[in-house]
C-alpha positions in Angstrom: 85.2 65.8 132.4 84.1 63.9 129.3 82.7 66.3 126.8 81.4 66.2 123.2 81.1 69.0 120.7 78.6 68.5 117.9 79.6 70.5 114.8 83.3 71.2 114.1 83.2 74.3 112.0 84.6 77.6 113.2 82.9 77.6 116.6 83.0 73.8 117.3 86.6 73.2 116.3 87.9 76.0 118.5 85.7 75.1 121.4 86.7 71.4 121.3 90.4 72.1 121.0 90.4 74.7 123.8 88.3 72.5 126.2 90.7 69.6 125.6 93.7 71.9 126.2 92.1 72.9 129.5 92.2 69.3 130.6 88.9 67.8 129.5 88.5 64.7 127.4 86.6 65.8 124.2 85.2 64.1 121.2 84.2 66.4 118.3 81.6 65.2 115.8 80.9 66.4 112.3 79.2 65.0 109.2 82.1 66.2 106.9 84.6 63.4 106.8 87.2 65.5 105.1 87.1 68.1 107.8 87.3 65.4 110.5 90.4 63.9 108.8 92.1 67.3 108.7 91.3 68.0 112.3 92.6 64.6 113.4 95.8 65.4 111.5 96.2 68.6 113.5 95.4 70.8 110.4 92.7 73.4 111.0 90.3 73.7 108.0 90.2 77.5 108.4 92.6 80.3 109.4 92.5 81.3 113.0 95.6 82.5 114.8 96.8 80.2 117.6 94.3 77.4 116.8 96.9 75.1 115.1 99.1 75.0 118.1 96.2 74.4 120.5 94.7 71.7 118.3 98.0 69.9 117.9 98.8 70.1 121.6 95.3 68.7 122.5 95.6 65.9 120.0 99.1 65.0 121.3 97.7 64.8 124.9 95.3 62.1 123.9 92.3 64.1 125.2 90.9 65.1 121.8 89.6 63.2 118.8 87.2 63.9 116.0 84.7 61.5 114.4 81.7 61.3 112.1 80.1 58.7 114.3 77.6 60.2 116.7 77.6 57.0 118.8 81.0 57.9 120.1 79.6 60.7 122.2 77.9 58.2 124.6 79.2 58.7 128.1 80.0 62.4 127.8 78.6 64.4 130.6 78.1 67.6 128.6 77.4 67.9 124.9 77.9 71.2 123.2 75.9 72.1 120.1 78.0 74.3 117.8 76.5 73.9 114.4 75.8 76.7 112.0 72.6 78.7 111.7 72.9 80.4 108.3 70.4 82.8 106.8 67.6 81.0 104.9 67.5 81.4 101.2 65.0 84.0 100.2 64.2 85.2 103.7 65.9 87.0 106.7 65.2 84.1 109.0 67.8 81.7 110.5 68.0 78.2 109.1 67.8 75.8 112.1 68.1 72.7 110.0 71.5 71.8 111.4 70.6 72.5 115.0 67.5 70.3 114.7 69.4 67.6 113.0 72.2 67.7 115.7 69.7 67.4 118.5 67.7 64.6 116.8 70.9 62.6 116.2 72.3 63.2 119.7 69.2 62.3 121.8 69.5 58.5 121.3 73.0 58.5 122.6 72.4 60.5 125.8 73.3 58.6 129.0 73.0 59.5 132.6 76.3 59.8 134.5 77.3 59.5 138.1 76.4 63.2 138.7 73.0 63.0 137.0 71.5 63.3 133.5 73.6 64.4 130.6 73.6 68.1 129.9 73.1 69.6 126.4 74.7 73.0 126.1 73.6 75.0 123.1 76.2 77.5 121.8 74.9 78.2 118.3 73.3 81.6 117.7 69.5 80.9 117.5 66.3 82.8 117.4 64.7 83.4 120.8 62.4 80.5 121.7 64.5 77.8 120.1 65.7 76.4 123.4 62.2 75.9 124.7 61.3 74.0 121.5 64.4 71.9 121.6 63.7 71.0 125.2 60.5 69.3 124.1 62.5 67.2 121.7 65.1 66.2 124.4 62.4 65.5 127.0 63.7 63.6 130.0 66.8 62.2 128.1 68.9 65.2 129.2 69.0 68.7 130.6 69.2 71.7 128.2 71.2 74.8 129.0 71.9 77.7 126.6 75.5 78.9 126.7 76.0 81.4 123.9 79.4 82.1 122.4 81.0 85.5 122.0 84.0 84.7 119.7 85.7 87.3 117.6 87.3 85.8 114.5 91.0 86.3 114.8 90.8 86.1 118.6 88.7 83.0 119.0 91.2 81.0 121.1 91.7 83.9 123.5 87.9 84.5 123.7 87.3 80.8 124.5 89.8 80.4 127.3 89.6 83.9 128.7 86.1 85.2 127.9 84.8 88.5 129.3 81.7 86.7 130.6 80.0 83.3 130.7 76.2 83.2 130.2 74.0 80.2 131.3 70.4 80.0 130.1 69.0 77.6 132.6 65.8 75.5 132.5 62.8 76.6 134.6 62.8 73.5 136.9 65.1 74.3 139.9 66.5 70.7 140.1 67.3 70.6 136.4 68.7 74.2 136.5 71.0 73.2 139.4 72.2 70.2 137.4 72.9 72.3 134.3 74.8 75.0 136.3 76.8 72.4 138.2 77.9 70.8 134.9 78.9 74.0 133.2 80.7 75.2 136.3 82.7 72.0 136.1 83.5 72.6 132.4 84.6 76.2 133.0 86.2 75.8 136.5 89.6 77.1 135.5 88.0 80.1 133.8 85.7 80.9 136.7 88.6 80.6 139.1 90.2 83.6 137.3 87.2 85.7 138.2 85.3 85.6 135.0 81.8 86.9 135.5 79.1 84.2 135.3 75.6 85.3 134.5 72.6 83.0 134.9 69.2 83.6 133.4 66.3 81.8 131.6 66.6 80.3 128.1 65.1 83.2 126.3 67.3 85.8 128.0 70.4 83.8 127.2 69.4 83.4 123.5 68.8 87.2 123.2 72.2 88.1 124.7 74.2 87.2 121.5 71.9 88.7 119.0 71.4 91.8 121.1 75.2 92.2 121.4 75.7 91.8 117.7 72.9 94.2 116.9 74.5 96.8 119.2 77.9 96.4 117.6 76.3 96.6 114.1 74.5 99.8 115.2 77.8 101.5 116.3 79.5 100.6 113.0 76.6 101.8 110.8 76.2 105.0 113.0 79.8 106.1 112.4 79.4 105.2 108.7 76.3 107.4 108.5 78.3 110.2 110.1 81.0 109.6 107.4 78.3 110.3 104.8 77.5 113.6 106.6 81.2 114.4 106.8 81.6 113.9 103.1 78.6 116.3 102.5 80.1 119.0 104.8 83.8 118.6 104.4 84.2 117.4 108.0 86.6 114.6 109.2 84.9 111.5 110.5 88.1 110.2 112.1 88.3 113.3 114.3 84.6 113.0 115.0 84.9 109.4 116.1 87.9 110.3 118.4 86.1 113.2 119.9 82.8 111.4 120.7 84.8 108.2 121.7 86.2 110.1 124.7 82.7 110.1 126.2 82.8 106.9 128.4 79.1 106.4 127.7 80.0 105.9 124.1 83.6 104.6 124.0 85.9 104.4 121.0 85.5 100.7 120.0 83.6 100.0 116.7 83.7 103.7 115.8 85.9 103.2 112.7 84.2 104.5 109.5 84.8 102.5 106.4 83.4 100.0 103.9 81.2 98.4 106.6 80.9 95.1 108.4 80.5 91.6 107.0 81.3 88.0 108.0 79.2 85.1 109.1 77.7 86.6 112.2 76.7 90.3 112.3 74.8 90.5 108.9 72.8 87.3 109.2 72.2 87.7 113.0 70.6 91.1 112.7 68.4 89.9 109.9 67.4 86.8 111.8 66.6 89.0 114.8 64.3 91.2 112.6 62.6 88.1 111.2 62.0 86.6 114.7 60.7 89.9 116.0 58.2 89.8 113.1 57.1 86.3 114.0 56.5 87.4 117.6 54.5 90.5 116.5 57.2 92.8 117.8 58.6 93.9 114.4 58.3 97.6 115.3 60.9 97.2 118.1 63.6 96.3 115.6 62.7 98.4 112.5 65.9 100.5 113.1 67.9 97.4 112.2 66.7 97.6 108.7 68.3 101.0 108.3 71.5 99.7 110.0 71.6 96.9 107.4 70.9 99.4 104.6 73.6 101.8 105.7 76.1 99.0 105.8 75.3 97.7 102.3 75.3 101.3 101.0 79.0 101.7 102.0 80.0 99.0 99.5 78.4 100.8 96.5 79.9 104.0 97.8 83.4 102.5 97.4 82.5 101.3 93.9 81.3 104.8 93.0 84.5 106.4 94.4 86.5 104.0 92.2 84.4 104.8 89.1 85.0 108.5 89.7 88.7 108.0 90.2 88.8 106.2 86.8 86.9 109.1 85.3 84.1 106.7 84.4 86.3 104.6 82.1 86.1 101.4 84.0 86.1 98.6 81.4 89.5 97.1 80.9 91.2 99.1 83.7 93.4 97.1 86.1 92.2 97.6 89.7 94.0 96.2 92.7 91.9 95.1 95.6 93.9 94.5 98.8 91.8 92.2 101.0 89.2 89.5 100.4 88.3 88.3 104.0 85.8 90.3 105.9 88.4 91.2 108.5 92.1 90.7 109.0 93.5 87.5 110.7 90.8 85.4 109.1 90.1 83.6 105.8 86.4 84.1 106.2 84.9 85.6 103.0 81.2 85.2 104.0 79.4 88.4 103.2 82.8 90.2 102.9 82.5 93.8 101.9 85.9 93.6 100.2 84.8 90.7 98.0 81.5 92.3 97.3 83.2 95.5 96.0 85.6 93.5 93.9 82.7 91.6 92.4 80.8 94.7 91.6 83.8 96.3 89.9 84.5 93.2 87.9 80.8 93.3 86.8 81.5 96.8 85.5 84.3 95.5 83.4 87.3 96.4 85.5 90.3 93.9 85.4 90.2 93.3 89.2 93.3 91.7 90.8 92.6 90.7 94.4 94.9 89.5 97.1 94.6 88.4 100.7 97.2 86.8 103.0 94.9 84.1 104.3 91.8 84.0 102.1 93.6 83.6 98.7 93.4 79.7 98.6 89.7 79.8 99.6 88.9 82.5 97.1 90.6 80.5 94.2 88.3 77.6 95.0 85.0 79.4 95.3 85.6 82.3 92.9 87.5 81.0 89.9 86.2 83.9 87.9 88.4 86.4 89.9 92.1 87.1 89.3 93.6 86.1 92.7 97.2 87.2 93.2 99.7 85.9 95.7 100.9 89.3 96.9 100.1 93.0 97.1 102.9 93.7 94.6 101.5 91.3 92.1 98.0 92.8 92.4 99.3 96.4 92.2 101.6 96.2 89.2 100.1 98.5 86.5 96.9 99.2 88.4 95.0 102.4 87.7 93.4 102.3 91.2 94.3 100.5 94.4 91.6 99.7 97.0 92.6 98.8 100.6 89.5 96.9 101.8 90.8 94.6 104.5 93.2 96.1 107.0 95.8 93.4 107.1 99.0 94.8 108.8 101.1 94.0 105.7 98.7 96.2 103.7 98.6 99.1 106.1 102.5 99.2 106.3 103.0 99.3 102.5 105.5 101.9 101.3 103.7 104.5 99.1 106.9 105.6 97.5 107.9 102.1 96.4 104.4 101.3 95.3 104.2 104.5 93.3 106.8 103.2 90.9 104.7 100.1 90.2 101.2 101.5 89.3 99.9 103.2 86.2 98.0 105.8 88.2 98.6 106.8 91.8 95.1 106.5 93.3 94.5 104.8 96.6 91.1 104.4 98.1 91.4 103.6 101.8 88.2 101.7 102.5 89.2 101.2 106.2 90.6 104.7 107.0 93.8 103.2 108.3 96.5 104.7 106.1 98.6 107.8 106.8 96.9 110.1 104.3 99.7 112.7 104.5 102.4 110.2 103.7 100.5 108.8 100.7 99.8 112.3 99.3 103.4 113.3 99.9 104.4 110.3 97.7 102.3 111.7 94.9 99.1 109.7 95.4 95.6 110.8 95.2 94.3 109.6 98.6 90.6 109.0 99.0 89.3 108.1 102.5 85.8 107.6 103.6 84.3 110.6 105.4 87.7 112.3 105.4 88.5 115.5 103.6 
């Protein structure tokens, strides 16, 4: 099939590359000429494992190209909208400027094909009710379907070609709904043939799936972090607690890892936008619990700062502090709302000489935060440090040798912000080990 992908950021670039790799002919459109040039050269503009290989393979096949010219989408049977929906400045609400601009620019280039009108498939995470509004803008020029994404950074290629489910939010008119479903079934035919569940619903239900899923995941993370606070107050061990309750199949073990909390470009802004939309709909009481989820999450960052201040006996100014990790999670260079970067910034603001390192996010960090001392390796960051903070659980950080590192620091204090280190091994090497919610 001939497809277009509007917006070639994290979501769009991965989707376009994977769809072309599956055999479709795809044109990706973005307003950023530099980004388009990098993509056409086979150079992903962000770190995502496996994407470079898929991108280069798709380009070499001749089925994928990127452009800044919206007119080049004419003739595509399905147009995917994958632009960003960041948090509005000064409010919790989602900024739909890019979604509206993408649809407005796309409509004049929609053309009917041999199988019927063009299909516009929304993938961006939007407030419930957005699809119904956009459908009015599109009118009879095309058929709108909402097809939310469920990508995990670090696993985005896998989640695109082998998702755990496909969701279609179909229009209310039976004929248009049939057209939309037929088109998406054609796009995902190889995925559906492997038995991937396909769920169909109305626009509103499909829009709610993504934000409801993210809100639930955020709730699990903040719940176990609240339990970590209780464990610290009582001397209990949150790691044991998480393992014990995780054996209950009604609860499960995933996302029960206490630590410095969640960040990134999705969970924080999505739960805030969900709260804002609930307020607009007069249903704010249904999501008031998300305010506490957000509060617990942000509180974890200051808690790590407080632990560091305590480890330094209150004498923070001028003390070298090593921060291992800047991205919000491993296998990504995404520093949006990163707990690690937030902690580093707060300690720097207290006068600490923060040296921060990250295997992927270092170059990004040097561009956007020239005020921070970014080091190329953990060794560079750790030399002479009075405290070491592990805040992003990159495998190379988790596997560091405490004996070897102990010879390089000024003070053997390690704060494990992700509860991933072997506390016994670090203590045996002479370190003061501080975990979160662990005795």
